[in-house]
PDB file of N, CA, C and O in Angstrom:
ATOM      1  N   UNK A   1      -5.296 -15.480   5.169  1.00  0.00           N
ATOM      2  CA  UNK A   1      -4.900 -14.108   4.965  1.00  0.00           C
ATOM      3  C   UNK A   1      -5.159 -13.337   6.265  1.00  0.00           C
ATOM      4  O   UNK A   1      -6.239 -13.414   6.850  1.00  0.00           O
ATOM      5  N   UNK A   2      -4.143 -12.597   6.692  1.00  0.00           N
ATOM      6  CA  UNK A   2      -4.296 -11.816   7.920  1.00  0.00           C
ATOM      7  C   UNK A   2      -5.156 -10.578   7.662  1.00  0.00           C
ATOM      8  O   UNK A   2      -5.409 -10.207   6.516  1.00  0.00           O
ATOM      9  N   UNK A   3      -5.590  -9.959   8.735  1.00  0.00           N
ATOM     10  CA  UNK A   3      -6.397  -8.744   8.614  1.00  0.00           C
ATOM     11  C   UNK A   3      -5.599  -7.642   7.917  1.00  0.00           C
ATOM     12  O   UNK A   3      -6.142  -6.900   7.098  1.00  0.00           O
ATOM     13  N   UNK A   4      -4.326  -7.539   8.241  1.00  0.00           N
ATOM     14  CA  UNK A   4      -3.466  -6.518   7.641  1.00  0.00           C
ATOM     15  C   UNK A   4      -3.304  -6.764   6.136  1.00  0.00           C
ATOM     16  O   UNK A   4      -3.329  -5.820   5.346  1.00  0.00           O
ATOM     17  N   UNK A   5      -3.138  -8.025   5.744  1.00  0.00           N
ATOM     18  CA  UNK A   5      -3.020  -8.358   4.323  1.00  0.00           C
ATOM     19  C   UNK A   5      -4.323  -8.062   3.587  1.00  0.00           C
ATOM     20  O   UNK A   5      -4.309  -7.536   2.473  1.00  0.00           O
ATOM     21  N   UNK A   6      -5.446  -8.400   4.213  1.00  0.00           N
ATOM     22  CA  UNK A   6      -6.751  -8.135   3.598  1.00  0.00           C
ATOM     23  C   UNK A   6      -6.963  -6.636   3.428  1.00  0.00           C
ATOM     24  O   UNK A   6      -7.499  -6.194   2.412  1.00  0.00           O
ATOM     25  N   UNK A   7      -6.547  -5.860   4.413  1.00  0.00           N
ATOM     26  CA  UNK A   7      -6.662  -4.406   4.325  1.00  0.00           C
ATOM     27  C   UNK A   7      -5.832  -3.870   3.161  1.00  0.00           C
ATOM     28  O   UNK A   7      -6.306  -3.029   2.397  1.00  0.00           O
ATOM     29  N   UNK A   8      -4.607  -4.347   3.023  1.00  0.00           N
ATOM     30  CA  UNK A   8      -3.744  -3.903   1.927  1.00  0.00           C
ATOM     31  C   UNK A   8      -4.347  -4.272   0.574  1.00  0.00           C
ATOM     32  O   UNK A   8      -4.310  -3.471  -0.361  1.00  0.00           O
ATOM     33  N   UNK A   9      -4.896  -5.463   0.466  1.00  0.00           N
ATOM     34  CA  UNK A   9      -5.520  -5.902  -0.780  1.00  0.00           C
ATOM     35  C   UNK A   9      -6.747  -5.049  -1.095  1.00  0.00           C
ATOM     36  O   UNK A   9      -6.963  -4.665  -2.244  1.00  0.00           O
ATOM     37  N   UNK A  10      -7.541  -4.756  -0.079  1.00  0.00           N
ATOM     38  CA  UNK A  10      -8.713  -3.896  -0.276  1.00  0.00           C
ATOM     39  C   UNK A  10      -8.307  -2.491  -0.711  1.00  0.00           C
ATOM     40  O   UNK A  10      -8.982  -1.882  -1.541  1.00  0.00           O
ATOM     41  N   UNK A  11      -7.224  -1.977  -0.164  1.00  0.00           N
ATOM     42  CA  UNK A  11      -6.735  -0.657  -0.561  1.00  0.00           C
ATOM     43  C   UNK A  11      -6.303  -0.655  -2.021  1.00  0.00           C
ATOM     44  O   UNK A  11      -6.598   0.285  -2.759  1.00  0.00           O
ATOM     45  N   UNK A  12      -5.607  -1.702  -2.436  1.00  0.00           N
ATOM     46  CA  UNK A  12      -5.174  -1.801  -3.831  1.00  0.00           C
ATOM     47  C   UNK A  12      -6.376  -1.872  -4.769  1.00  0.00           C
ATOM     48  O   UNK A  12      -6.370  -1.262  -5.838  1.00  0.00           O
ATOM     49  N   UNK A  13      -7.397  -2.608  -4.373  1.00  0.00           N
ATOM     50  CA  UNK A  13      -8.612  -2.703  -5.195  1.00  0.00           C
ATOM     51  C   UNK A  13      -9.319  -1.357  -5.259  1.00  0.00           C
ATOM     52  O   UNK A  13      -9.818  -0.970  -6.315  1.00  0.00           O
ATOM     53  N   UNK A  14      -9.368  -0.645  -4.147  1.00  0.00           N
ATOM     54  CA  UNK A  14      -9.994   0.675  -4.113  1.00  0.00           C
ATOM     55  C   UNK A  14      -9.288   1.631  -5.073  1.00  0.00           C
ATOM     56  O   UNK A  14      -9.942   2.351  -5.828  1.00  0.00           O
ATOM     57  N   UNK A  15      -7.962   1.639  -5.044  1.00  0.00           N
ATOM     58  CA  UNK A  15      -7.192   2.509  -5.935  1.00  0.00           C
ATOM     59  C   UNK A  15      -7.456   2.138  -7.390  1.00  0.00           C
ATOM     60  O   UNK A  15      -7.610   3.016  -8.239  1.00  0.00           O
ATOM     61  N   UNK A  16      -7.508   0.843  -7.677  1.00  0.00           N
ATOM     62  CA  UNK A  16      -7.807   0.374  -9.034  1.00  0.00           C
ATOM     63  C   UNK A  16      -9.173   0.874  -9.478  1.00  0.00           C
ATOM     64  O   UNK A  16      -9.313   1.411 -10.577  1.00  0.00           O
ATOM     65  N   UNK A  17     -10.166   0.705  -8.641  1.00  0.00           N
ATOM     66  CA  UNK A  17     -11.532   1.111  -8.986  1.00  0.00           C
ATOM     67  C   UNK A  17     -11.657   2.625  -9.132  1.00  0.00           C
ATOM     68  O   UNK A  17     -12.299   3.111 -10.064  1.00  0.00           O
ATOM     69  N   UNK A  18     -11.049   3.362  -8.220  1.00  0.00           N
ATOM     70  CA  UNK A  18     -11.151   4.820  -8.267  1.00  0.00           C
ATOM     71  C   UNK A  18     -10.395   5.404  -9.457  1.00  0.00           C
ATOM     72  O   UNK A  18     -10.831   6.398 -10.037  1.00  0.00           O
ATOM     73  N   UNK A  19      -9.273   4.802  -9.826  1.00  0.00           N
ATOM     74  CA  UNK A  19      -8.535   5.312 -10.984  1.00  0.00           C
ATOM     75  C   UNK A  19      -9.342   5.110 -12.264  1.00  0.00           C
ATOM     76  O   UNK A  19      -9.243   5.917 -13.189  1.00  0.00           O
ATOM     77  N   UNK A  20     -10.130   4.053 -12.328  1.00  0.00           N
ATOM     78  CA  UNK A  20     -10.996   3.839 -13.491  1.00  0.00           C
ATOM     79  C   UNK A  20     -12.103   4.893 -13.535  1.00  0.00           C
ATOM     80  O   UNK A  20     -12.412   5.423 -14.603  1.00  0.00           O
ATOM     81  N   UNK A  21     -12.696   5.196 -12.393  1.00  0.00           N
ATOM     82  CA  UNK A  21     -13.720   6.246 -12.346  1.00  0.00           C
ATOM     83  C   UNK A  21     -13.145   7.600 -12.757  1.00  0.00           C
ATOM     84  O   UNK A  21     -13.778   8.353 -13.497  1.00  0.00           O
ATOM     85  N   UNK A  22     -11.950   7.900 -12.275  1.00  0.00           N
ATOM     86  CA  UNK A  22     -11.298   9.153 -12.639  1.00  0.00           C
ATOM     87  C   UNK A  22     -11.021   9.196 -14.137  1.00  0.00           C
ATOM     88  O   UNK A  22     -11.220  10.228 -14.777  1.00  0.00           O
ATOM     89  N   UNK A  23     -10.569   8.093 -14.690  1.00  0.00           N
ATOM     90  CA  UNK A  23     -10.306   8.027 -16.130  1.00  0.00           C
ATOM     91  C   UNK A  23     -11.569   8.330 -16.926  1.00  0.00           C
ATOM     92  O   UNK A  23     -11.521   9.074 -17.905  1.00  0.00           O
ATOM     93  N   UNK A  24     -12.684   7.768 -16.518  1.00  0.00           N
ATOM     94  CA  UNK A  24     -13.954   8.034 -17.201  1.00  0.00           C
ATOM     95  C   UNK A  24     -14.312   9.514 -17.134  1.00  0.00           C
ATOM     96  O   UNK A  24     -14.756  10.088 -18.128  1.00  0.00           O
ATOM     97  N   UNK A  25     -14.127  10.131 -15.983  1.00  0.00           N
ATOM     98  CA  UNK A  25     -14.439  11.558 -15.832  1.00  0.00           C
ATOM     99  C   UNK A  25     -13.520  12.416 -16.690  1.00  0.00           C
ATOM    100  O   UNK A  25     -13.973  13.372 -17.321  1.00  0.00           O
ATOM    101  N   UNK A  26     -12.241  12.084 -16.720  1.00  0.00           N
ATOM    102  CA  UNK A  26     -11.301  12.856 -17.532  1.00  0.00           C
ATOM    103  C   UNK A  26     -11.633  12.738 -19.015  1.00  0.00           C
ATOM    104  O   UNK A  26     -11.501  13.708 -19.762  1.00  0.00           O
ATOM    105  N   UNK A  27     -12.060  11.565 -19.440  1.00  0.00           N
ATOM    106  CA  UNK A  27     -12.468  11.395 -20.834  1.00  0.00           C
ATOM    107  C   UNK A  27     -13.709  12.221 -21.143  1.00  0.00           C
ATOM    108  O   UNK A  27     -13.804  12.814 -22.217  1.00  0.00           O
ATOM    109  N   UNK A  28     -14.659  12.267 -20.216  1.00  0.00           N
ATOM    110  CA  UNK A  28     -15.862  13.088 -20.401  1.00  0.00           C
ATOM    111  C   UNK A  28     -15.509  14.563 -20.540  1.00  0.00           C
ATOM    112  O   UNK A  28     -16.173  15.301 -21.268  1.00  0.00           O
ATOM    113  N   UNK A  29     -14.466  14.987 -19.843  1.00  0.00           N
ATOM    114  CA  UNK A  29     -14.038  16.385 -19.871  1.00  0.00           C
ATOM    115  C   UNK A  29     -13.075  16.680 -21.018  1.00  0.00           C
ATOM    116  O   UNK A  29     -12.585  17.802 -21.141  1.00  0.00           O
ATOM    117  N   UNK A  30     -12.802  15.687 -21.854  1.00  0.00           N
ATOM    118  CA  UNK A  30     -11.858  15.825 -22.978  1.00  0.00           C
ATOM    119  C   UNK A  30     -10.484  16.312 -22.522  1.00  0.00           C
ATOM    120  O   UNK A  30      -9.850  17.136 -23.182  1.00  0.00           O
ATOM    121  N   UNK A  31     -10.044  15.794 -21.398  1.00  0.00           N
ATOM    122  CA  UNK A  31      -8.717  16.124 -20.872  1.00  0.00           C
ATOM    123  C   UNK A  31      -7.767  14.999 -21.271  1.00  0.00           C
ATOM    124  O   UNK A  31      -7.528  14.065 -20.505  1.00  0.00           O
ATOM    125  N   UNK A  32      -7.234  15.106 -22.480  1.00  0.00           N
ATOM    126  CA  UNK A  32      -6.479  14.011 -23.073  1.00  0.00           C
ATOM    127  C   UNK A  32      -5.198  13.658 -22.320  1.00  0.00           C
ATOM    128  O   UNK A  32      -4.960  12.487 -22.023  1.00  0.00           O
ATOM    129  N   UNK A  33      -4.377  14.652 -22.010  1.00  0.00           N
ATOM    130  CA  UNK A  33      -3.108  14.355 -21.339  1.00  0.00           C
ATOM    131  C   UNK A  33      -3.332  13.762 -19.951  1.00  0.00           C
ATOM    132  O   UNK A  33      -2.737  12.732 -19.631  1.00  0.00           O
ATOM    133  N   UNK A  34      -4.171  14.377 -19.116  1.00  0.00           N
ATOM    134  CA  UNK A  34      -4.442  13.746 -17.822  1.00  0.00           C
ATOM    135  C   UNK A  34      -5.088  12.364 -17.968  1.00  0.00           C
ATOM    136  O   UNK A  34      -4.816  11.469 -17.168  1.00  0.00           O
ATOM    137  N   UNK A  35      -5.933  12.184 -18.973  1.00  0.00           N
ATOM    138  CA  UNK A  35      -6.566  10.874 -19.183  1.00  0.00           C
ATOM    139  C   UNK A  35      -5.522   9.824 -19.536  1.00  0.00           C
ATOM    140  O   UNK A  35      -5.596   8.687 -19.070  1.00  0.00           O
ATOM    141  N   UNK A  36      -4.550  10.205 -20.360  1.00  0.00           N
ATOM    142  CA  UNK A  36      -3.472   9.265 -20.697  1.00  0.00           C
ATOM    143  C   UNK A  36      -2.682   8.878 -19.453  1.00  0.00           C
ATOM    144  O   UNK A  36      -2.349   7.709 -19.257  1.00  0.00           O
ATOM    145  N   UNK A  37      -2.384   9.868 -18.617  1.00  0.00           N
ATOM    146  CA  UNK A  37      -1.651   9.597 -17.379  1.00  0.00           C
ATOM    147  C   UNK A  37      -2.465   8.691 -16.463  1.00  0.00           C
ATOM    148  O   UNK A  37      -1.930   7.761 -15.859  1.00  0.00           O
ATOM    149  N   UNK A  38      -3.749   8.968 -16.367  1.00  0.00           N
ATOM    150  CA  UNK A  38      -4.629   8.188 -15.498  1.00  0.00           C
ATOM    151  C   UNK A  38      -4.793   6.766 -16.021  1.00  0.00           C
ATOM    152  O   UNK A  38      -4.923   5.824 -15.240  1.00  0.00           O
ATOM    153  N   UNK A  39      -4.788   6.612 -17.335  1.00  0.00           N
ATOM    154  CA  UNK A  39      -4.896   5.269 -17.905  1.00  0.00           C
ATOM    155  C   UNK A  39      -3.696   4.420 -17.503  1.00  0.00           C
ATOM    156  O   UNK A  39      -3.844   3.248 -17.158  1.00  0.00           O
ATOM    157  N   UNK A  40      -2.504   5.019 -17.548  1.00  0.00           N
ATOM    158  CA  UNK A  40      -1.302   4.295 -17.107  1.00  0.00           C
ATOM    159  C   UNK A  40      -1.390   3.979 -15.613  1.00  0.00           C
ATOM    160  O   UNK A  40      -1.029   2.885 -15.178  1.00  0.00           O
ATOM    161  N   UNK A  41      -1.873   4.944 -14.841  1.00  0.00           N
ATOM    162  CA  UNK A  41      -2.061   4.729 -13.402  1.00  0.00           C
ATOM    163  C   UNK A  41      -3.015   3.565 -13.149  1.00  0.00           C
ATOM    164  O   UNK A  41      -2.749   2.706 -12.309  1.00  0.00           O
ATOM    165  N   UNK A  42      -4.117   3.543 -13.875  1.00  0.00           N
ATOM    166  CA  UNK A  42      -5.096   2.471 -13.698  1.00  0.00           C
ATOM    167  C   UNK A  42      -4.499   1.113 -14.073  1.00  0.00           C
ATOM    168  O   UNK A  42      -4.713   0.126 -13.370  1.00  0.00           O
ATOM    169  N   UNK A  43      -3.757   1.062 -15.173  1.00  0.00           N
ATOM    170  CA  UNK A  43      -3.133  -0.201 -15.584  1.00  0.00           C
ATOM    171  C   UNK A  43      -2.163  -0.693 -14.519  1.00  0.00           C
ATOM    172  O   UNK A  43      -2.134  -1.881 -14.201  1.00  0.00           O
ATOM    173  N   UNK A  44      -1.367   0.226 -13.965  1.00  0.00           N
ATOM    174  CA  UNK A  44      -0.434  -0.155 -12.896  1.00  0.00           C
ATOM    175  C   UNK A  44      -1.186  -0.600 -11.641  1.00  0.00           C
ATOM    176  O   UNK A  44      -0.794  -1.571 -10.995  1.00  0.00           O
ATOM    177  N   UNK A  45      -2.253   0.102 -11.299  1.00  0.00           N
ATOM    178  CA  UNK A  45      -3.043  -0.256 -10.118  1.00  0.00           C
ATOM    179  C   UNK A  45      -3.687  -1.626 -10.296  1.00  0.00           C
ATOM    180  O   UNK A  45      -3.760  -2.411  -9.351  1.00  0.00           O
ATOM    181  N   UNK A  46      -4.151  -1.910 -11.506  1.00  0.00           N
ATOM    182  CA  UNK A  46      -4.759  -3.214 -11.772  1.00  0.00           C
ATOM    183  C   UNK A  46      -3.721  -4.333 -11.669  1.00  0.00           C
ATOM    184  O   UNK A  46      -3.995  -5.396 -11.113  1.00  0.00           O
ATOM    185  N   UNK A  47      -2.531  -4.080 -12.211  1.00  0.00           N
ATOM    186  CA  UNK A  47      -1.455  -5.067 -12.119  1.00  0.00           C
ATOM    187  C   UNK A  47      -1.053  -5.295 -10.665  1.00  0.00           C
ATOM    188  O   UNK A  47      -0.863  -6.436 -10.242  1.00  0.00           O
ATOM    189  N   UNK A  48      -0.924  -4.220  -9.906  1.00  0.00           N
ATOM    190  CA  UNK A  48      -0.581  -4.325  -8.486  1.00  0.00           C
ATOM    191  C   UNK A  48      -1.610  -5.166  -7.751  1.00  0.00           C
ATOM    192  O   UNK A  48      -1.245  -6.066  -6.993  1.00  0.00           O
ATOM    193  N   UNK A  49      -2.883  -4.888  -7.962  1.00  0.00           N
ATOM    194  CA  UNK A  49      -3.951  -5.628  -7.293  1.00  0.00           C
ATOM    195  C   UNK A  49      -3.888  -7.114  -7.659  1.00  0.00           C
ATOM    196  O   UNK A  49      -4.037  -7.971  -6.788  1.00  0.00           O
ATOM    197  N   UNK A  50      -3.670  -7.423  -8.935  1.00  0.00           N
ATOM    198  CA  UNK A  50      -3.612  -8.819  -9.368  1.00  0.00           C
ATOM    199  C   UNK A  50      -2.426  -9.546  -8.745  1.00  0.00           C
ATOM    200  O   UNK A  50      -2.558 -10.687  -8.301  1.00  0.00           O
ATOM    201  N   UNK A  51      -1.268  -8.890  -8.710  1.00  0.00           N
ATOM    202  CA  UNK A  51      -0.074  -9.503  -8.119  1.00  0.00           C
ATOM    203  C   UNK A  51      -0.289  -9.751  -6.628  1.00  0.00           C
ATOM    204  O   UNK A  51       0.037 -10.821  -6.114  1.00  0.00           O
ATOM    205  N   UNK A  52      -0.836  -8.762  -5.946  1.00  0.00           N
ATOM    206  CA  UNK A  52      -1.101  -8.920  -4.512  1.00  0.00           C
ATOM    207  C   UNK A  52      -2.116 -10.026  -4.267  1.00  0.00           C
ATOM    208  O   UNK A  52      -1.935 -10.848  -3.369  1.00  0.00           O
ATOM    209  N   UNK A  53      -3.182 -10.051  -5.057  1.00  0.00           N
ATOM    210  CA  UNK A  53      -4.225 -11.076  -4.909  1.00  0.00           C
ATOM    211  C   UNK A  53      -3.631 -12.471  -5.112  1.00  0.00           C
ATOM    212  O   UNK A  53      -3.915 -13.395  -4.351  1.00  0.00           O
ATOM    213  N   UNK A  54      -2.807 -12.607  -6.143  1.00  0.00           N
ATOM    214  CA  UNK A  54      -2.201 -13.911  -6.418  1.00  0.00           C
ATOM    215  C   UNK A  54      -1.255 -14.330  -5.295  1.00  0.00           C
ATOM    216  O   UNK A  54      -1.268 -15.485  -4.867  1.00  0.00           O
ATOM    217  N   UNK A  55      -0.435 -13.393  -4.819  1.00  0.00           N
ATOM    218  CA  UNK A  55       0.530 -13.725  -3.766  1.00  0.00           C
ATOM    219  C   UNK A  55      -0.174 -14.022  -2.443  1.00  0.00           C
ATOM    220  O   UNK A  55       0.141 -15.011  -1.782  1.00  0.00           O
ATOM    221  N   UNK A  56      -1.105 -13.187  -2.063  1.00  0.00           N
ATOM    222  CA  UNK A  56      -1.774 -13.374  -0.777  1.00  0.00           C
ATOM    223  C   UNK A  56      -2.727 -14.557  -0.806  1.00  0.00           C
ATOM    224  O   UNK A  56      -2.992 -15.165   0.231  1.00  0.00           O
ATOM    225  N   UNK A  57      -3.238 -14.885  -1.968  1.00  0.00           N
ATOM    226  CA  UNK A  57      -4.134 -16.024  -2.085  1.00  0.00           C
ATOM    227  C   UNK A  57      -3.420 -17.347  -1.908  1.00  0.00           C
ATOM    228  O   UNK A  57      -4.047 -18.359  -1.596  1.00  0.00           O
ATOM    229  N   UNK A  58      -2.090 -17.346  -2.107  1.00  0.00           N
ATOM    230  CA  UNK A  58      -1.304 -18.579  -2.009  1.00  0.00           C
ATOM    231  C   UNK A  58      -0.702 -18.769  -0.631  1.00  0.00           C
ATOM    232  O   UNK A  58      -0.125 -19.818  -0.343  1.00  0.00           O
ATOM    233  N   UNK A  59      -0.832 -17.766   0.223  1.00  0.00           N
ATOM    234  CA  UNK A  59      -0.231 -17.874   1.566  1.00  0.00           C
ATOM    235  C   UNK A  59      -1.219 -18.425   2.565  1.00  0.00           C
ATOM    236  O   UNK A  59      -0.886 -18.582   3.739  1.00  0.00           O
TER     237      UNK A  59
END
């Protein structure tokens, strides 16, 4: 894996992790609509990270 690929993978993981933290905070604040949006964001970020990890791990 090149340095550029590793950086991209790390960025995707960071977004995944941060979206989960944001989701927890929104739930604590009882912000239902933003929490629903953030949950979808987190699911997409997790899928993106997994796809990138699988693809870059095979190269």
